[in-house]
BAGU-682703 format. One record per residue (C-alpha): x, y, z; residue in one letter; residue number from 1; chain. Coordinates in steps of 0.5 Angstrom, whole numbers. Example, Ala and Ser with C-alpha at 12.3 -4.5 7.8 and 13.67 -1.06 7.14 Angstrom:
BEGIN
+-------+-------+-------+--------+-----+--------+
|     u |     v |     w | residu | num | chaine |
+-------+-------+-------+--------+-----+--------+
|    25 |    -9 |    16 |      a |   1 |      A |
|    27 |    -2 |    14 |      s |   2 |      A |
+-------+-------+-------+--------+-----+--------+
//
This chain:
BEGIN
+-------+-------+-------+--------+-----+--------+
|     u |     v |     w | residu | num | chaine |
+-------+-------+-------+--------+-----+--------+
|   165 |   239 |   172 |      x |   1 |      A |
|   164 |   239 |   179 |      x |   2 |      A |
|   170 |   237 |   184 |      x |   3 |      A |
|   169 |   236 |   191 |      x |   4 |      A |
|   176 |   237 |   196 |      x |   5 |      A |
|   177 |   233 |   202 |      x |   6 |      A |
|   182 |   234 |   207 |      x |   7 |      A |
|   184 |   228 |   209 |      x |   8 |      A |
|   191 |   226 |   209 |      x |   9 |      A |
|   192 |   220 |   205 |      x |  10 |      A |
|   196 |   214 |   204 |      x |  11 |      A |
|   198 |   209 |   198 |      x |  12 |      A |
|   200 |   202 |   201 |      x |  13 |      A |
|   202 |   195 |   199 |      x |  14 |      A |
|   200 |   191 |   204 |      x |  15 |      A |
|   202 |   183 |   205 |      x |  16 |      A |
|   195 |   182 |   206 |      x |  17 |      A |
|   188 |   185 |   208 |      x |  18 |      A |
|   186 |   182 |   214 |      x |  19 |      A |
|   188 |   188 |   218 |      x |  20 |      A |
|   184 |   192 |   214 |      x |  21 |      A |
|   178 |   195 |   216 |      x |  22 |      A |
|   174 |   196 |   211 |      x |  23 |      A |
|   168 |   200 |   215 |      x |  24 |      A |
|   173 |   206 |   215 |      x |  25 |      A |
|   170 |   212 |   211 |      x |  26 |      A |
|   175 |   211 |   206 |      x |  27 |      A |
|   179 |   204 |   203 |      x |  28 |      A |
|   181 |   202 |   196 |      x |  29 |      A |
|   184 |   196 |   195 |      x |  30 |      A |
|   187 |   193 |   189 |      x |  31 |      A |
|   189 |   186 |   187 |      x |  32 |      A |
|   193 |   184 |   182 |      x |  33 |      A |
|   197 |   177 |   181 |      x |  34 |      A |
|   204 |   181 |   184 |      x |  35 |      A |
|   201 |   186 |   188 |      x |  36 |      A |
|   196 |   187 |   194 |      x |  37 |      A |
|   195 |   195 |   195 |      x |  38 |      A |
|   191 |   200 |   198 |      x |  39 |      A |
|   189 |   208 |   198 |      x |  40 |      A |
|   187 |   209 |   206 |      x |  41 |      A |
|   187 |   215 |   211 |      x |  42 |      A |
|   195 |   215 |   213 |      x |  43 |      A |
|   191 |   215 |   221 |      x |  44 |      A |
|   188 |   208 |   219 |      x |  45 |      A |
|   195 |   205 |   215 |      x |  46 |      A |
|   195 |   198 |   218 |      x |  47 |      A |
|   201 |   194 |   221 |      x |  48 |      A |
|   203 |   189 |   216 |      x |  49 |      A |
|   204 |   193 |   210 |      x |  50 |      A |
|   210 |   192 |   206 |      x |  51 |      A |
|   211 |   199 |   203 |      x |  52 |      A |
|   208 |   206 |   203 |      x |  53 |      A |
|   207 |   213 |   201 |      x |  54 |      A |
|   205 |   218 |   206 |      x |  55 |      A |
|   203 |   226 |   204 |      x |  56 |      A |
|   196 |   225 |   199 |      x |  57 |      A |
|   191 |   229 |   199 |      x |  58 |      A |
|   184 |   228 |   195 |      x |  59 |      A |
|   178 |   230 |   191 |      x |  60 |      A |
|   173 |   227 |   188 |      x |  61 |      A |
|   169 |   228 |   181 |      x |  62 |      A |
|   162 |   230 |   184 |      x |  63 |      A |
|   156 |   226 |   181 |      x |  64 |      A |
|   155 |   219 |   178 |      x |  65 |      A |
|   159 |   218 |   172 |      x |  66 |      A |
|   156 |   214 |   167 |      x |  67 |      A |
|   161 |   208 |   163 |      x |  68 |      A |
|   159 |   212 |   156 |      x |  69 |      A |
|   162 |   219 |   159 |      x |  70 |      A |
|   169 |   220 |   155 |      x |  71 |      A |
|   175 |   224 |   157 |      x |  72 |      A |
|   174 |   226 |   165 |      x |  73 |      A |
|   180 |   223 |   167 |      x |  74 |      A |
|   184 |   224 |   161 |      x |  75 |      A |
|   181 |   232 |   162 |      x |  76 |      A |
|   184 |   233 |   169 |      x |  77 |      A |
|   191 |   229 |   168 |      x |  78 |      A |
|   192 |   234 |   163 |      x |  79 |      A |
|   190 |   239 |   166 |      x |  80 |      A |
|   194 |   236 |   172 |      x |  81 |      A |
|   200 |   236 |   168 |      x |  82 |      A |
|   201 |   242 |   164 |      x |  83 |      A |
|   202 |   245 |   171 |      x |  84 |      A |
|   206 |   238 |   173 |      x |  85 |      A |
|   203 |   235 |   178 |      x |  86 |      A |
|   203 |   228 |   179 |      x |  87 |      A |
|   197 |   224 |   180 |      x |  88 |      A |
|   195 |   218 |   183 |      x |  89 |      A |
|   187 |   216 |   180 |      x |  90 |      A |
|   182 |   210 |   184 |      x |  91 |      A |
|   176 |   209 |   180 |      x |  92 |      A |
|   170 |   207 |   183 |      x |  93 |      A |
|   163 |   204 |   180 |      x |  94 |      A |
|   161 |   211 |   181 |      x |  95 |      A |
|   166 |   216 |   180 |      x |  96 |      A |
|   174 |   218 |   179 |      x |  97 |      A |
|   177 |   221 |   186 |      x |  98 |      A |
|   185 |   224 |   185 |      x |  99 |      A |
|   190 |   224 |   189 |      x | 100 |      A |
|   195 |   229 |   189 |      x | 101 |      A |
|   202 |   230 |   194 |      x | 102 |      A |
|   200 |   235 |   199 |      x | 103 |      A |
|   205 |   240 |   197 |      x | 104 |      A |
|   201 |   241 |   190 |      x | 105 |      A |
|   193 |   240 |   193 |      x | 106 |      A |
|   192 |   247 |   193 |      x | 107 |      A |
|   195 |   249 |   186 |      x | 108 |      A |
|   191 |   243 |   183 |      x | 109 |      A |
|   185 |   246 |   186 |      x | 110 |      A |
|   187 |   252 |   183 |      x | 111 |      A |
|   189 |   249 |   175 |      x | 112 |      A |
|   183 |   246 |   176 |      x | 113 |      A |
|   178 |   253 |   177 |      x | 114 |      A |
|   181 |   256 |   172 |      x | 115 |      A |
|   181 |   250 |   167 |      x | 116 |      A |
|   173 |   252 |   169 |      x | 117 |      A |
|   171 |   246 |   174 |      x | 118 |      A |
|   167 |   248 |   180 |      x | 119 |      A |
|   171 |   246 |   186 |      x | 120 |      A |
|   166 |   245 |   192 |      x | 121 |      A |
+-------+-------+-------+--------+-----+--------+
//
């Protein structure tokens, strides 16, 4: 698998509403359930109306468009990182998956995935 690394600092947040979220920013992931409004975005662009936030994340992306019939991709990555005592926050889009890890574990996670046979770009 090919994994693209990013140097952006990311934040995982809860917001009261999405009115102050600029959907034109480079990275904006939103999730809405019956009891929560979540937001993942560049730390520098976190809006004022957050109710909780967790800073200090960095992300990587599985390159290419992943067919829905593919099985176990996220499981393989999370297992490699779990074996190295690295927690993740995963975000899936229609095309692919993004994996966020805490900044202090970022280089270690890239090395672990590379050692497991993944190509880091």
